[in-house]
Structure formats: C-alpha cells, structure tokens
C-alpha positions as a LaTeX table, in Angstrom:
\begin{tabular}{lrrr}
\hline
Residue & $x$ (\AA) & $y$ (\AA) & $z$ (\AA) \\
\hline
Met1 & $-129.72$ & $-127.45$ & $-169.54$ \\
Cys2 & $-126.93$ & $-125.75$ & $-171.41$ \\
Leu3 & $-126.36$ & $-124.35$ & $-174.85$ \\
Ala4 & $-122.98$ & $-125.01$ & $-176.34$ \\
Ile5 & $-122.28$ & $-123.13$ & $-179.56$ \\
Pro6 & $-119.88$ & $-124.52$ & $-182.07$ \\
Ser7 & $-116.63$ & $-122.51$ & $-181.97$ \\
Arg8 & $-113.79$ & $-122.57$ & $-184.48$ \\
Ile9 & $-110.29$ & $-122.89$ & $-183.03$ \\
Val10 & $-107.98$ & $-120.19$ & $-184.33$ \\
Gln11 & $-104.95$ & $-120.65$ & $-181.99$ \\
Ile12 & $-103.66$ & $-123.39$ & $-179.68$ \\
Asp13 & $-101.08$ & $-123.14$ & $-176.87$ \\
Asp14 & $-100.81$ & $-126.37$ & $-174.82$ \\
Phe15 & $-104.19$ & $-126.80$ & $-173.06$ \\
Arg16 & $-105.45$ & $-123.33$ & $-173.95$ \\
Ala17 & $-106.99$ & $-122.23$ & $-177.27$ \\
Val18 & $-108.55$ & $-119.14$ & $-178.77$ \\
Val19 & $-111.88$ & $-119.73$ & $-180.52$ \\
Asp20 & $-113.96$ & $-117.62$ & $-182.84$ \\
Val21 & $-117.71$ & $-117.40$ & $-182.92$ \\
Tyr22 & $-119.35$ & $-114.84$ & $-185.25$ \\
Gly23 & $-116.16$ & $-112.76$ & $-185.06$ \\
Ala24 & $-115.93$ & $-112.76$ & $-181.26$ \\
Arg25 & $-112.83$ & $-114.45$ & $-179.89$ \\
Arg26 & $-112.24$ & $-115.86$ & $-176.41$ \\
Glu27 & $-109.77$ & $-118.07$ & $-174.69$ \\
Ile28 & $-110.89$ & $-121.56$ & $-173.68$ \\
Asn29 & $-109.45$ & $-124.59$ & $-171.90$ \\
Leu30 & $-108.83$ & $-127.84$ & $-173.77$ \\
Met31 & $-108.17$ & $-130.10$ & $-170.73$ \\
Leu32 & $-111.56$ & $-131.88$ & $-170.96$ \\
Met33 & $-111.20$ & $-132.77$ & $-174.60$ \\
Pro34 & $-111.19$ & $-136.59$ & $-175.16$ \\
Glu35 & $-109.31$ & $-136.16$ & $-178.43$ \\
Glu36 & $-106.69$ & $-133.85$ & $-179.94$ \\
Val37 & $-107.84$ & $-130.79$ & $-181.85$ \\
Ser38 & $-106.13$ & $-128.60$ & $-184.41$ \\
Val39 & $-106.52$ & $-124.99$ & $-185.60$ \\
Gly40 & $-109.61$ & $-124.88$ & $-187.82$ \\
Asp41 & $-111.45$ & $-127.55$ & $-185.92$ \\
Tyr42 & $-114.88$ & $-126.81$ & $-184.37$ \\
Val43 & $-115.58$ & $-127.62$ & $-180.76$ \\
Leu44 & $-118.52$ & $-127.25$ & $-178.36$ \\
Val45 & $-117.64$ & $-124.92$ & $-175.52$ \\
His46 & $-119.37$ & $-124.67$ & $-172.21$ \\
Ala47 & $-118.26$ & $-122.60$ & $-169.20$ \\
Gly48 & $-114.91$ & $-121.90$ & $-170.89$ \\
Phe49 & $-114.03$ & $-125.56$ & $-171.57$ \\
Ala50 & $-114.09$ & $-127.31$ & $-174.93$ \\
Leu51 & $-116.11$ & $-130.55$ & $-174.46$ \\
Gln52 & $-116.38$ & $-132.14$ & $-177.78$ \\
Lys53 & $-115.14$ & $-131.90$ & $-181.32$ \\
Val54 & $-117.82$ & $-131.22$ & $-184.01$ \\
Glu55 & $-117.60$ & $-131.89$ & $-187.77$ \\
Gln56 & $-117.34$ & $-128.72$ & $-189.80$ \\
Glu57 & $-120.58$ & $-129.39$ & $-191.75$ \\
Ser58 & $-122.58$ & $-129.98$ & $-188.45$ \\
Ala59 & $-121.05$ & $-126.89$ & $-186.87$ \\
Gln60 & $-121.86$ & $-124.67$ & $-189.82$ \\
Glu61 & $-125.41$ & $-126.02$ & $-189.95$ \\
Ala62 & $-125.87$ & $-125.27$ & $-186.28$ \\
Leu63 & $-124.44$ & $-121.80$ & $-186.62$ \\
Ser64 & $-126.76$ & $-121.12$ & $-189.56$ \\
Met65 & $-129.77$ & $-122.18$ & $-187.47$ \\
Ile66 & $-128.66$ & $-120.02$ & $-184.55$ \\
Ser67 & $-128.26$ & $-117.05$ & $-186.88$ \\
Thr68 & $-131.77$ & $-117.58$ & $-188.25$ \\
Ile69 & $-133.20$ & $-117.71$ & $-184.70$ \\
Ile70 & $-131.39$ & $-114.47$ & $-183.72$ \\
Glu71 & $-132.62$ & $-112.73$ & $-186.88$ \\
Asp72 & $-136.22$ & $-113.85$ & $-186.23$ \\
Val73 & $-136.06$ & $-112.69$ & $-182.57$ \\
Glu74 & $-134.59$ & $-109.27$ & $-183.66$ \\
Lys75 & $-137.41$ & $-108.85$ & $-186.24$ \\
Glu76 & $-140.02$ & $-109.74$ & $-183.55$ \\
Ile77 & $-138.56$ & $-107.20$ & $-181.16$ \\
Glu78 & $-138.45$ & $-104.50$ & $-183.85$ \\
Ser79 & $-142.05$ & $-105.27$ & $-184.78$ \\
Glu80 & $-143.23$ & $-105.09$ & $-181.07$ \\
Thr81 & $-141.24$ & $-101.89$ & $-180.62$ \\
Ala82 & $-142.78$ & $-100.27$ & $-183.69$ \\
Phe83 & $-146.25$ & $-101.39$ & $-182.61$ \\
Asn84 & $-145.87$ & $-100.01$ & $-179.10$ \\
Leu85 & $-144.56$ & $-96.60$ & $-180.06$ \\
Pro86 & $-146.29$ & $-93.81$ & $-178.14$ \\
Asp87 & $-148.91$ & $-91.93$ & $-180.04$ \\
Asn88 & $-147.64$ & $-88.35$ & $-180.49$ \\
Arg89 & $-150.92$ & $-86.98$ & $-181.70$ \\
Glu90 & $-152.86$ & $-84.75$ & $-179.37$ \\
Asn91 & $-156.29$ & $-85.84$ & $-178.29$ \\
Thr92 & $-158.97$ & $-83.68$ & $-179.93$ \\
\hline
\end{tabular}
C-alpha cells in the first residue's frame, strides 16, 4: 500500500518538475503521466514519479484531511508526553 500526497507543480522542465507540498519542494519525474500537466496543477506523486493529475478541489480537500490527521497525532503525542513526565517530587 502506498500513500500519495497531492503535490502542486511549481516548475516544469521537459519530463521533470518541481512540486510543493506544505512548503517543501522536491523534484519529480513526469514520464509516467498519462496526460500533460501545467504549472499550478496538482498531481499524485509516488517514489519520485507523478502518477495522476488531481482536480484542485479534491487535492485541497485531501491536504486538509492530512493536516487534520497530523494535528491530531501531534496533540496525542503531546498529551502522552505530558502524562508520562517523571515525578520530580521526593518520596516522603
């Protein structure tokens, strides 16, 4: 099973492109794309290859859900960390 995150294309040069996801940019390969893409389009990327174009609305919905999941996991980790803090009181 793989997780492909929608990525926005910010630059294209032949079969290579630069995509942006949450401010992180990376170079990907477009050779597996069944259709042409343009700067501003969203694509699903797996193992450095764009596999499929995604409509902007669907991409933004998926990114929003991923952000929510990340926030929930971070809150859970913070809660567990706070709960498991060592007790600094001396035994009496």
